[in-house]
C-alpha angles and dihedrals in degrees: 000000000000092000090051092054092048090050091053092050092052094050099040114111115255116253126211128219091201116110116263117265114246115242110269094015119133113237114236117247123224112267115258125204114250125203113247113257114257113246114251115261112267117262115253133194119283109211118214120214096210130055096221092054092053093044090052091051091049092051096046097042096039091237131143114258116234117198121189118189113198141173111216091208097048118097092218092056091046091051091047090053096046100041103031117015093042093048110119096228091046093051089052093045092051092055087089092062133073096238136192135177117209127192105235092195101060147006125018090332092062093056093046091046091054089057091059093066092228116142100216143000146291100068127164122205131180122199132185117245089263093051104263112147107238104170145355133186126185122211138028111318112210143200098044091232090062090053092051091047091053092051091045089063089059091050092047092050095048094048094048095042092056099051108130132241101032109278118187093206093052091045091052089052088052090052092051091049094047091054086070092056131083089246093057092135088068088071090073097084089052091050090050090054090052092048089060093057122095114257093248091063095052123095116265114280092013104123132174089253092055091048092051090049090052090047090053092050091050092052098039097107102020099049114007094178094058090040090057091051091053093046092049088052089057090055090054095048099042107022096155097040111105092193096054109020090036093054090047091053093050093047090050090050092052091047093049091048091054089048090051092244087136101161091054091046091052092048092050091053090049089050091053092049093051096041100043108025093155098046120120093242098052089109090056090052092052092046094048091048091052092048091050091050094046103038102024107032094029090228107136093171093057091046090051092051091050093053094045090051090052094048092048097047098039107031092157097048115121090234096061095092092054090045091054090050090053091046090055087058096043101048096064089048090049091058090053091056131232116341122234 
């Protein structure tokens, strides 16, 4: 009997507990593992060979136009190509530009390069999509990261300057970005627009004094007279502020030194030292004062006293090493007496 039951169990057809499949239904297949799709290769810059082609792409695509002038026989151009333009991250970064390389030594590139006023290649220029020159930088820019950072300022400016409708915060970001470009003086009209706005519409911490300081910085090289007016305005608006009035004083001192107004430059540095003895830039004020006395006023003894006072009062200041180096130059000259 037992053997008969076992025999029936072994020969009985298997039954399934799965639900019956509907007529016409497609039976599901077991899932199979699929390999993840490989990411597409990163986009890299496509260099044009002609200026007009690149300019047309910039205009149609709304991209900034990057122009690189090079001389294939010049070591500086070769280094720029090998260490910066051929860098992988740089090639990917430049994919967002309409870019062209022009031979500055022959052909159409030579004629266009002559119009820039530059003496030798390489030369980098950045234009807006509508052809406005935003930035230029002569020479070989290395490392590659510094080159990308410089171009990023142009991108930052263009993006912020074109926010619509008019946004004071975005326009202030555009001003800050343009200060890093060779055309920094072009930030002045934007600053003047912001100065006309009521204080409640300005970004937080953006005061008239700060805007006048920024205006002075933008004009420092292009229009020293107007720069001086803006910096003096800062001193009126923020007389006790080491960060604003102090920076204005130091910028004025530098400007006066370049203009050979050496007595005024020295007095401005002395004013900073007496007014803001605990400020972070007090070392810069001492150093500038010593340079004015030594190079401008031809008074090595006074310059030596200035540096020794700084080293004695601020032994832990980051500028002490540089001050000691200058003192090593001044002391031998001091022994020789005043220079003619």
